[in-house]
Backbone as CSV, one residue per row, in Angstrom:
resi,resn,N_x,N_y,N_z,CA_x,CA_y,CA_z,C_x,C_y,C_z
1,MET,104.328,168.062,98.442,103.466,167.725,98.749,104.102,165.651,97.618
2,SER,104.580,165.461,97.052,104.942,164.649,96.305,105.876,163.678,97.441
3,GLU,106.662,164.212,97.932,107.806,163.793,99.230,106.477,163.061,99.956
4,ASP,105.380,163.866,100.463,104.326,163.082,101.130,103.815,161.893,100.683
5,LEU,103.321,161.953,99.480,102.664,161.014,98.841,103.578,159.906,98.882
6,THR,104.853,160.067,98.426,106.074,159.102,98.357,105.866,158.142,99.393
7,LEU,106.281,158.922,100.693,106.112,158.506,101.764,104.816,157.382,102.164
8,ARG,103.978,157.771,101.858,102.925,156.515,102.277,102.310,156.051,101.315
9,LEU,103.171,156.223,100.645,103.305,155.314,99.210,104.091,153.874,99.809
10,GLU,105.314,154.588,100.577,106.066,153.420,100.569,105.750,152.441,101.805
11,ARG,104.905,152.836,103.077,104.521,152.166,103.750,102.737,151.178,103.499
12,CYS,102.910,151.640,102.017,101.910,150.057,101.755,102.690,148.722,101.009
13,TYR,101.874,147.913,100.356,102.568,146.974,99.868,101.846,147.039,98.459
14,THR,102.370,145.880,97.779,101.619,146.346,96.176,100.457,145.552,96.223
15,GLY,100.308,144.035,97.333,98.994,143.377,96.845,98.433,144.381,97.375
16,ILE,98.184,145.162,98.596,96.933,145.837,98.429,96.722,146.879,97.642
17,ILE,97.463,147.800,97.351,97.206,148.515,95.994,96.909,147.790,94.972
18,HIS,97.468,146.646,94.607,96.743,146.228,93.214,94.846,146.283,93.635
19,ASP,94.931,145.549,94.843,93.042,144.875,95.146,92.746,146.219,95.227
20,VAL,92.836,147.724,96.037,91.924,148.816,96.126,91.999,149.107,94.214
21,MET,93.025,149.043,93.723,92.669,149.957,92.328,91.514,148.634,91.262
22,ARG,91.899,147.565,91.942,91.648,146.474,90.875,89.724,146.459,91.185
23,ALA,89.334,146.989,92.699,88.067,147.419,93.316,87.625,148.457,92.292
24,MET,88.697,149.378,92.559,88.080,150.827,92.069,87.447,150.792,90.354
25,GLY,87.441,149.757,89.790,87.854,149.322,87.983,88.873,149.717,87.156
26,LEU,90.309,150.281,87.745,90.889,149.972,86.752,91.576,149.340,86.379
27,THR,92.424,148.954,85.258,93.029,147.827,85.197,94.697,148.103,84.241
28,ASP,95.349,147.348,83.973,96.471,147.612,83.698,97.193,148.422,83.907
29,PHE,97.589,147.765,85.337,98.377,148.808,86.758,99.671,147.699,87.018
30,THR,99.342,146.103,86.437,100.530,145.647,87.113,101.442,145.188,86.070
31,LEU,102.840,145.431,86.385,104.150,145.768,85.065,104.294,144.001,85.103
32,PRO,104.777,143.375,84.122,105.295,142.144,84.253,106.002,141.321,85.131
33,PRO,105.951,140.140,85.536,106.526,139.682,86.511,107.791,139.365,86.313
34,GLU,108.722,139.156,85.177,109.619,139.376,84.965,110.470,140.200,85.119
35,LEU,110.052,141.109,85.968,110.665,142.320,86.673,110.823,141.847,88.277
36,ARG,112.335,141.305,88.498,112.454,140.953,90.041,113.256,142.485,90.698
37,PRO,113.525,142.220,91.591,113.704,143.582,92.628,115.472,143.251,92.905
38,LEU,116.272,143.251,92.651,117.588,143.864,92.688,117.938,143.192,94.596
39,LEU,117.339,144.189,95.392,117.389,143.956,96.462,115.841,143.537,97.590
40,PRO,115.580,142.703,97.521,114.317,141.914,97.491,113.228,142.595,99.389
41,GLY,114.156,142.832,99.863,113.795,143.186,101.315,113.141,145.005,101.032
42,THR,114.128,145.306,100.092,113.499,146.880,100.172,112.453,147.279,98.926
43,LYS,111.599,148.455,99.548,110.307,148.881,98.783,111.205,149.698,97.924
44,LEU,110.299,150.484,96.346,111.029,151.528,95.811,109.423,152.414,95.891
45,ALA,109.564,153.338,96.163,108.835,153.812,95.634,108.679,155.809,95.272
46,GLY,107.828,156.035,94.434,107.857,157.806,93.965,107.577,157.199,92.283
47,PRO,107.053,159.386,92.298,107.031,159.533,90.868,107.752,159.190,90.125
48,ALA,107.235,159.037,88.492,108.062,158.509,88.039,109.029,159.166,86.646
49,PHE,110.354,159.111,86.318,111.181,160.010,85.260,110.860,159.000,84.159
50,THR,110.460,159.273,83.167,110.735,158.541,81.971,111.452,158.422,80.963
51,VAL,111.975,157.274,80.574,112.918,157.215,79.320,112.589,155.859,78.505
52,GLU,112.937,156.384,77.037,112.595,155.466,76.339,113.917,155.615,75.444
53,GLY,114.602,154.032,74.957,115.412,154.363,74.126,115.383,153.673,72.651
54,LYS,116.501,153.832,71.961,116.562,152.797,70.538,117.646,152.365,70.131
55,THR,118.048,151.243,69.746,118.963,150.461,69.255,119.813,151.010,67.784
56,GLY,120.394,150.475,67.508,121.465,150.828,66.123,122.691,150.983,66.562
57,GLU,123.421,151.906,64.951,125.340,151.346,65.137,125.396,153.017,64.782
58,PHE,126.087,153.200,66.833,126.340,154.850,67.135,127.508,155.073,67.076
59,ASP,128.239,155.730,66.829,129.375,156.589,67.801,129.282,156.414,68.928
60,ALA,130.546,156.153,69.599,130.550,155.354,70.649,130.746,156.988,71.450
61,HIS,131.157,157.834,71.239,130.664,159.303,71.797,129.710,159.470,71.805
62,GLU,129.109,159.612,70.688,127.937,159.671,70.720,126.556,159.353,72.129
63,THR,126.668,157.680,71.560,126.058,157.287,73.029,126.397,157.367,74.612
64,LEU,127.927,157.639,74.695,128.051,158.220,76.263,127.855,160.140,76.360
65,LEU,127.747,160.566,75.304,127.084,161.863,75.441,125.366,161.925,75.843
66,GLY,124.419,161.055,75.118,123.044,160.905,75.359,123.124,160.074,76.626
67,TRP,123.952,159.434,76.903,123.496,158.561,78.447,124.026,159.131,79.415
68,THR,124.880,160.460,79.321,125.714,161.266,80.657,124.515,162.282,80.514
69,GLY,124.080,162.703,79.230,122.845,163.745,79.342,121.583,163.066,80.471
70,LEU,121.202,161.798,80.297,120.243,161.064,80.293,120.456,161.523,82.184
71,LEU,121.792,161.111,82.722,121.958,160.896,84.041,121.476,162.828,84.463
72,SER,122.260,163.572,84.299,121.576,164.827,84.190,120.532,165.689,84.070
73,ALA,119.536,164.740,83.505,118.441,165.253,83.362,117.502,164.410,84.516
74,ALA,117.754,163.353,84.737,116.676,162.701,86.017,116.843,163.117,87.065
75,ARG,115.498,163.424,87.724,114.645,163.984,89.029,114.731,163.558,90.572
76,PRO,115.638,164.203,91.214,115.722,163.939,92.694,114.201,163.438,93.443
77,GLY,113.990,162.613,94.393,112.592,162.180,94.313,111.729,161.624,93.255
78,HIS,112.515,160.873,92.174,111.743,160.557,91.231,112.505,158.941,91.418
79,VAL,111.375,157.883,90.620,112.076,156.312,90.087,112.246,156.471,88.624
80,TRP,113.539,156.119,88.055,113.972,156.129,87.219,113.236,154.665,86.259
81,VAL,112.141,154.951,84.966,111.300,154.003,84.301,111.942,154.114,83.104
82,CYS,112.804,152.858,82.507,113.224,153.025,81.386,112.651,151.842,80.336
83,GLN,112.344,152.163,79.190,112.002,150.954,78.408,112.770,151.141,77.442
84,PRO,114.006,150.384,77.152,115.152,150.408,76.618,114.496,149.935,75.129
85,ASN,113.284,148.868,74.896,113.594,148.676,74.081,114.626,147.590,72.987
86,THR,115.026,147.078,74.233,116.470,146.561,73.726,116.661,145.114,75.065
87,GLU,116.907,143.854,74.904,117.734,142.907,76.050,118.598,142.575,75.753
88,GLU,119.704,143.373,75.269,121.100,142.830,74.783,122.145,143.633,75.527
89,VAL,121.666,144.834,76.205,122.848,145.263,76.509,122.352,146.373,78.559
90,ALA,122.817,146.473,78.945,122.656,146.525,80.198,122.388,148.549,80.308
91,LEU,121.436,148.513,81.071,120.588,149.823,80.785,120.826,150.408,82.605
92,MET,121.576,149.514,83.009,121.529,150.550,84.743,123.642,149.762,84.944
93,GLY,124.268,150.753,85.645,125.704,150.254,86.441,125.947,151.126,87.387
94,GLU,127.188,150.824,87.637,127.729,151.017,88.564,127.420,152.789,88.464
95,LEU,128.529,153.064,87.627,128.583,154.622,88.009,127.533,155.292,87.426
96,SER,126.245,154.882,87.215,125.341,155.007,86.546,124.345,155.332,87.823
97,ALA,124.498,154.283,88.576,123.452,153.843,89.875,124.350,155.010,91.264
98,GLU,125.493,154.988,90.760,125.817,155.952,91.822,125.620,157.535,91.657
99,THR,125.831,157.971,90.664,124.871,159.175,89.944,123.633,159.297,90.440
100,LEU,122.711,158.158,90.196,121.137,158.867,90.038,121.126,158.928,91.576
101,LYS,121.876,157.760,92.325,121.382,158.329,93.832,121.869,159.601,94.768
102,ASN,123.103,159.857,94.139,123.762,161.455,94.882,122.857,162.144,94.238
103,LYS,121.984,161.991,93.201,120.977,163.008,92.735,119.623,163.104,93.371
104,GLY,119.372,162.019,94.246,118.269,161.489,94.918,117.009,161.126,94.574
105,VAL,117.709,160.445,93.415,116.505,158.840,92.605,116.653,157.912,93.473
106,ARG,115.700,157.811,93.812,115.083,156.506,94.425,115.197,155.238,94.418
107,GLY,115.364,155.724,93.048,116.004,153.540,92.555,115.298,153.561,90.928
108,CYS,115.568,152.624,89.981,115.005,152.565,88.838,114.354,151.387,88.847
109,VAL,113.202,151.152,87.837,112.580,150.075,87.080,112.869,149.775,85.304
110,ILE,114.211,148.893,85.251,114.186,148.431,83.903,113.195,147.603,83.018
111,ASP,112.769,147.442,82.012,112.040,146.984,80.521,113.153,145.848,80.260
112,GLY,114.896,145.360,80.934,115.828,145.399,80.150,116.511,144.865,81.325
113,LEU,117.957,144.697,81.281,118.810,144.074,82.067,120.218,145.232,82.496
114,SER,120.292,144.831,83.644,121.641,145.934,84.566,122.857,144.863,84.601
115,ARG,123.959,145.870,85.033,125.237,144.985,85.203,125.833,145.746,86.425
116,ASP,126.622,145.379,87.073,127.468,145.706,87.966,126.694,145.706,89.340
117,THR,125.801,144.377,89.334,124.890,144.656,90.154,125.585,144.220,91.711
118,GLU,126.320,144.056,91.974,127.521,143.636,93.487,127.586,145.055,93.832
119,PHE,127.717,146.036,92.999,128.156,147.727,93.501,127.050,148.238,93.926
120,MET,125.776,147.442,92.816,124.716,148.910,93.420,123.599,148.498,94.522
121,ILE,123.861,146.691,94.991,123.566,145.986,95.983,124.025,146.500,96.868
122,GLU,126.159,146.467,96.941,126.643,147.323,98.248,126.732,149.160,98.422
123,MET,126.024,149.776,97.206,125.199,151.275,97.948,123.956,151.075,98.021
124,GLY,123.103,150.428,97.955,121.743,149.915,98.733,121.181,150.591,97.534
125,PHE,121.073,150.749,96.232,120.186,151.209,95.244,119.421,149.755,94.813
126,GLN,118.311,150.641,95.091,116.906,149.879,94.310,116.738,149.635,92.995
127,ALA,117.234,148.095,92.167,116.706,148.538,90.859,115.914,147.265,90.746
128,TYR,114.427,147.714,89.631,113.327,146.124,88.997,114.263,145.975,87.885
129,PHE,115.071,144.979,87.038,115.061,143.815,85.875,114.749,143.146,85.777
130,LYS,115.054,142.503,83.919,114.463,141.090,83.693,115.530,139.888,84.309
131,ALA,117.408,140.590,83.949,118.266,140.001,83.724,119.743,140.411,84.094
132,TYR,120.695,140.250,83.584,122.132,140.229,84.120,122.434,140.253,82.628
133,THR,123.643,141.376,82.110,124.724,141.293,81.071,125.832,142.518,81.518
134,PRO,127.189,141.828,81.200,128.102,142.983,81.725,128.143,143.605,80.093
135,ARG,127.787,143.531,79.091,127.332,144.583,78.024,126.677,145.596,78.671
136,ASP,127.601,146.771,78.042,126.729,148.424,78.092,126.586,148.927,77.047
137,ILE,126.063,149.951,77.373,125.230,150.476,75.673,125.955,150.847,74.698
138,VAL,127.513,150.950,74.935,128.353,151.982,74.178,128.702,151.798,72.495
139,GLY,128.038,152.547,71.866,127.846,152.178,70.176,126.584,151.695,69.806
140,PHE,125.801,151.051,70.519,124.678,150.206,70.915,123.099,151.220,70.451
141,TRP,123.124,151.685,71.792,122.081,152.276,72.467,121.894,154.120,72.539
142,LEU,120.799,154.665,72.250,120.858,155.946,72.327,119.331,156.164,73.120
143,PRO,118.804,157.184,73.938,118.222,157.639,74.237,116.990,158.210,73.046
144,LYS,115.677,157.935,73.355,114.968,158.835,72.018,113.917,159.732,72.476
145,THR,113.392,159.423,73.672,112.629,160.246,74.493,113.099,160.783,75.928
146,ILE,112.657,161.134,76.537,112.709,161.456,78.076,111.352,162.027,78.445
147,ASP,110.588,161.762,79.801,109.610,162.858,80.255,108.875,162.033,79.143
148,GLU,108.698,161.272,78.773,107.110,161.221,77.467,106.447,159.505,78.192
149,PRO,105.098,159.335,77.618,104.390,158.182,78.250,105.711,157.284,77.587
150,ILE,105.806,155.945,78.250,106.085,154.603,78.057,105.456,153.068,78.425
151,LYS,105.945,152.505,77.890,104.900,151.293,78.129,105.682,150.091,78.775
152,ILE,105.410,149.322,79.637,105.818,148.717,79.920,105.442,146.807,80.010
153,GLY,105.122,146.273,79.353,104.296,144.688,79.613,102.807,145.865,78.668
154,THR,101.938,145.659,79.826,100.335,146.389,79.328,100.312,147.481,79.582
155,VAL,101.118,148.116,80.435,101.294,149.645,81.138,101.880,150.461,80.596
156,TRP,100.802,151.595,80.132,101.559,152.877,80.208,101.793,153.562,81.465
157,ILE,102.890,153.944,81.340,103.254,154.923,82.317,104.212,156.252,82.160
158,ARG,103.072,156.842,82.299,103.681,158.728,82.025,104.182,159.486,82.781
159,PRO,105.272,160.501,82.697,105.907,160.847,84.107,105.121,161.439,84.967
160,GLY,105.415,161.048,86.029,104.842,161.740,87.800,103.910,160.824,87.943
161,ASP,103.187,159.710,86.928,102.681,158.468,87.846,103.270,157.547,88.913
162,TYR,102.630,157.266,89.502,103.421,156.271,91.074,103.406,155.201,90.845
163,ILE,104.972,154.997,91.271,105.521,153.502,90.803,105.817,153.506,92.834
164,LEU,105.077,151.562,92.959,105.678,150.982,93.442,105.966,149.615,93.992
165,GLY,107.351,149.430,94.162,107.621,147.911,93.603,108.232,147.463,95.373
166,ASP,107.937,146.349,95.237,108.536,145.938,96.704,109.053,143.735,96.425
167,ARG,108.711,143.278,97.094,109.396,141.863,96.723,108.040,141.234,95.931
168,ASP,107.557,141.227,95.364,106.018,140.762,94.723,105.980,141.454,93.657
169,GLY,106.147,142.322,93.117,106.408,143.235,91.997,106.267,144.399,91.902
170,VAL,105.979,145.165,90.483,106.097,146.803,90.509,104.317,147.027,90.368
171,VAL,103.906,147.865,90.850,102.663,148.767,90.454,102.123,150.316,89.796
172,ARG,101.656,150.469,88.966,101.548,152.000,88.223,100.225,152.080,89.024
173,ILE,100.730,153.595,89.588,99.419,154.489,90.279,98.894,155.658,89.319
174,PRO,97.960,155.969,89.032,98.146,157.322,88.366,98.186,158.247,88.736
175,ILE,98.414,159.250,88.609,98.887,160.107,89.241,97.204,161.216,89.775
176,GLU,96.892,160.925,88.721,94.939,161.266,89.474,94.284,161.016,90.131
177,VAL,94.505,159.873,90.665,94.368,158.925,91.620,94.952,157.987,92.579
178,ILE,96.393,158.600,93.080,97.132,158.676,93.980,96.518,158.959,95.048
179,GLU,96.163,160.263,95.627,95.318,160.277,96.724,94.132,159.255,97.491
180,GLU,93.510,159.178,96.136,92.096,158.462,96.518,92.416,156.827,96.803
181,VAL,93.574,156.291,95.753,94.457,154.857,96.236,94.820,154.808,97.373
182,LEU,95.966,156.319,98.118,96.536,156.224,99.170,95.083,155.940,100.074
183,ASP,94.603,156.454,100.372,93.053,156.948,101.122,93.122,155.789,101.675
184,LYS,92.350,154.575,100.500,91.453,153.575,100.789,92.530,152.559,100.895
185,SER,93.778,152.399,100.509,94.783,151.440,100.788,94.832,151.368,102.551
186,GLU,95.397,152.387,102.807,95.249,153.072,104.351,94.456,152.496,104.949
187,ALA,93.314,152.526,104.753,91.462,151.860,105.719,91.900,150.269,105.745
188,ALA,92.298,149.789,103.785,92.172,148.035,103.692,93.844,147.796,104.779
189,ILE,94.644,148.268,104.754,95.520,147.459,106.098,95.363,147.707,106.994
190,SER,94.277,148.861,107.438,93.822,148.757,109.228,92.660,147.503,109.294
191,THR,92.147,147.382,107.878,90.609,146.638,108.124,91.794,144.925,108.328
192,GLU,92.672,144.902,107.411,93.548,143.575,107.539,94.262,143.945,108.464
193,ASN,94.461,144.691,109.400,95.360,144.235,110.731,94.287,143.554,111.768
194,LYS,93.072,144.232,111.512,92.067,143.392,112.382,91.266,142.184,112.460
195,VAL,91.791,141.771,110.905,91.269,140.335,110.598,92.509,139.883,111.089
196,ARG,93.840,140.345,110.594,94.399,138.911,111.435,94.620,138.792,112.731
197,THR,94.297,140.012,113.473,94.318,139.771,114.958,93.210,139.123,115.464
198,ALA,91.978,139.021,114.317,90.887,138.433,114.905,91.217,136.401,114.795
199,ILE,92.078,136.043,113.410,92.442,135.208,113.126,93.677,134.612,114.317
200,LEU,94.116,135.261,114.748,95.865,134.674,115.903,94.856,134.322,117.300
201,ALA,93.778,135.137,117.015,92.876,134.748,118.501,91.886,133.627,117.962
202,GLY,91.694,132.802,117.310,91.282,132.053,117.067,89.692,131.942,116.398
203,THR,89.182,132.956,115.435,87.995,133.327,114.983,88.708,132.215,113.799
204,ASP,86.861,131.985,112.915,87.257,130.965,111.959,87.121,131.868,110.868
205,PRO,87.943,131.689,109.575,88.212,132.894,108.242,87.537,133.262,108.249
206,GLN,86.192,132.557,107.949,85.221,133.094,107.354,84.229,133.781,107.790
207,ALA,84.314,133.149,109.102,83.586,134.621,110.240,84.296,135.735,110.165
208,ALA,85.732,135.563,109.890,86.352,136.769,109.999,85.714,137.040,109.214
209,TYR,86.137,137.230,107.720,85.697,137.379,106.165,84.051,137.955,106.163
210,LEU,83.062,137.472,107.210,81.860,138.072,106.742,81.683,139.066,108.377
211,GLN,82.621,139.214,109.080,82.551,140.253,109.851,83.488,141.896,109.622
212,PHE,84.355,141.107,108.720,85.128,142.891,108.468,84.724,142.872,106.673
213,GLY,84.562,141.902,105.889,84.734,142.168,104.653,85.476,141.684,104.150
214,LYS,86.891,141.170,104.414,88.228,141.397,103.718,89.088,140.215,104.157
215,PHE,89.533,139.490,103.321,90.636,138.314,103.552,91.406,138.876,102.809
């Protein structure tokens, strides 16, 4: 079921999802624009696997145990969504991305930094993050919670909420309304196609808007 919803969501784009949810009266579903895609032409869609972390002075072995435990817990078919609570270290890198991809994780959204990005590009692992650093988590970062609600910008993301990312950014769709949002988005895309056809045929843009109710 979630796989079907993911495939349908992947055929949409963030602009139409945004417009549909805005029309439904929903708020706080657009993630900060600082989050940019590593692979700009590749969409990222699926239910969220949520991670939150904390910083401090930790034993190196402890941090690596915590990190590899996180990788073990990640769910196939999901999007890894992380609130690291730091912009000092990378929360994704080559071996981790390789591990997640092999597990069937669809990609990641990190409210922080990443490294080893050339390797991630080569393996085709989509990641949204703010900036780059070569510094890793060792001795500095530990997971605090997994599969609990996290907040990125103004957006609360719960485990199982749906994520869609494309070149324009990232949106979160509450799991309770995912099917309604998809139904309305698919209908809106169909209408947009009619408007596009009319415009290309020379119809006045305002006349096209009045005819189809969308622009």
